[in-house]
N, C-alpha and C positions, 0 to 999 in steps of 0.2 A: 523308452519311458512312456507311461500312459498319459492320457490327456489330463487326468486328475492330478497325477504327481507333478506334471509340468506346471499346472496352475498353482499348486501348493508351493512350488519352488519360488514363485514370485512374491509370496507373502512375506511380510516382515517377521522377524523372529519374535517369539514371546518376550524376550528380554528387551528388544528394542521398543516394542509396543508399550511395555511397562514403563520404560524410561520416558517415552513421549507423554504418557499419562502423568507421571510425576512431575515432569518439566512444566506441563500446562498448569497443573495444580499450583505450582510455585508462582508462576507468572500471573495467573488469575488472582492469587492472594495479594499480589502487589498492585494489580491494575484495577480490579473491580471495586474495591472500597473507594477509589478515587473517580469512579465512573468512566474509566478509560477503556476503550475498545481494544481488544487483542486481535490483531490481524496477522496471521502466520504467513511469512514469506516462504513460498513452497517451490522455489526454483530447484530443479533436479530431484525433487521429492516424488516418489512413486504415488500414483493414485491410491493404491492400497493403504499406504501409510497416511496419506492425507485423509482418506475416509475414516481411518482409525481415530485420527485426531478429532475429526468432526463428531465421532461417536462419544468422545470424551468431553464434549461441551463447547468445542470451538465453533464459532459462528461466522468467522470472516477469514478468507484466504486471499493471497495475492500472488499473481504470477508476473515475472519480469519480461518474458518473451512471448510474442504473439503466437509463434509456431508451437511452442511448448504448451501454451494454454489450450490451443485448439486440439493438440494431440491427446490431451488429458480430459477434455471437456466431457465427452460422453461416458467416461468411466467414473466421474465424480458424483457423489450423492449430494446434489446441490439444493434439495428441498429445504427451504428455510435458511439457506446459506447465502452470504454476501460474497460475491466474487469480484475482486479488485484487480486492476492492472497497475503495476507500480514501476515498470521499467521505462526506459527511453522508448518513445513511440514515434515512428515515422508516419507522416500523413497518409501514405499509400497503404498502411496497415489498419487504419481506423475502421474501415468497412467491416473487418472481421470481429470487432469488439462491440459495435453498437447493438444493444439489446441483450448482450451476454454479461457485461460487467456493470456493477452498481456504481463504480467510481474509478475514474482515471486520475492517478496521482501526479502525472508528469506533464501537465500542460505548460509549455515553455516557449511558445511562439505564436504569433498571430496566424501564421499559415496553418499550424496545427489546430488552432481554435476554429478557423474557417472551415476546415474539413470536418471536424467533429460536429460543428453547427449544421453543415450541409447534409451530412449523412443522417444525423439525428432528426432533423426537420423532415427529411424525405420519408423517414420511417414513422413519423408521428410521435417521436419520443423527445424527452429532454434528458441529456446525459450530464450527470454530475461530474465535476472535475475539481482538482486541486492545482493551484499554481505552484510549480516547483521553483524554489528560490535557491540560487547558488550563494548560500550564505558565507561560504569560505572563499568566494571569488577565485575558484580553481578553473584554470583554462581548459582542463581536460574533462570537465563535467558540464552537463547541461544545466538549465535553470535560468531564471530571470535574475539579473543583478539586484541586490537589495534596494539600491537607490531608484531603480526603474520599476519596481513592483507595482506601486500605486498607479502610475501612468498606464502600465500594461493592463491592469485589471479594469481600469476605466475604458480602455480601448475595446476589450473583448466582452465586457459585461452585457452589452446590448444584443449580442448574437442570439438569434433564434435557435432553440434546441440545445443550448449550452448553458449550464449553471455552474459558476465557480463557488465552491462551498468553503474554501479556506486555503491553507498553505501546506506544502510538503517540503521537507528539508532532508538532505543527506549531507551531513557535515564532513569536513576533512577527517581522515582516520587519525585517531590519537591513541598512543600506547597507554597513557594514563587517562582513565575515564573522566577525571576531574578537568582535563584539558578541553572537554566538550562544553564546559560551562559557559564560556563567553559566546559560543555559537548558539547555544540554546537560549541564552538570555536575550541576545539580539533578535532571534527569531520570535520569541514570545512578545517582545516589545513591538516588533513589526506587526505581528498578528493582532495584537490588542488594538493598535492604532487603526489598522485597516478595518477591523471589526466595528470599531466605534464609528467609522465613516459609513457603515452600512454596506460595505462591498461584498459581504459574504451571505447576507440574508439570514434566515432562521437556521438554527442548529449548526453553527460553524464548526469546522474541523481543523485541528492542527495535528498533522501526521509527522511525528518526530520521534526518533528513538528506535534502535535496532538491538540485536542480541547483546552487544557489549555495553550498551548505555541506556537501555529502556527505563531502568529505575530512575536514572538522573533525568531523563526526558519527562517522566511522570512528575518529578519534583518541579520541573519548569513549566508544567501546564499542558503537556501533550494531551490530546483527547483520543489519539489513536497511536498505538505503537506497532512496530513491524518486526518482531523477532523471527528468526529463521533457525539458525543452528542452535539457539538456546532451547528450542523445542525439539528439533529433529536430529540434532547432532551435526557434526561437520559434514559438509557436502562430499559425496563420493566422487 
């Protein structure tokens, strides 16, 4: 196999690229009239397909794993693009993200806040973050319990090099999308209360809603949605 044919073999098929374009157009039509940012979750998606989505007007992408983000980084066309980190983050991996991502969605401990603060301040940067809230009180998931969110934010808000911009929620999986309603309603109420207290500063963010429920999340006031398979198809 020649070098050219090997490279061509890694490209998405025209049919898949067309599907991605059509999926994005549908999601943009739901999100943009409401002023909602579409951030594509790109876990396991190839750089070639991500770059195609960017060429279709996508401006925000998010990775779940530090190692995968780093492996793709140099292959992505990131001019004018906002790269987010949306997965669970261990403090010892923070150093790989500072200066590369525009927003860390998964701030869920004082220890993590301290490391983001330390690394960011040393680099002369301020790193934007979202407080992850465990709205479903699920033992297997990270995030700050709803009742402790205000105290947590007051504890970390004075950290140098760290700015909390809002909340991120991953609700419990529900087979019926309408079953997400109570979780989204509680999250919106919490977000509104904390925003009124001035804990998020200017341009606050509510990151809520994925492929199976982003339209409902928009209804409940999400400012950023995180579809993945609704754009790229089911993960391989």
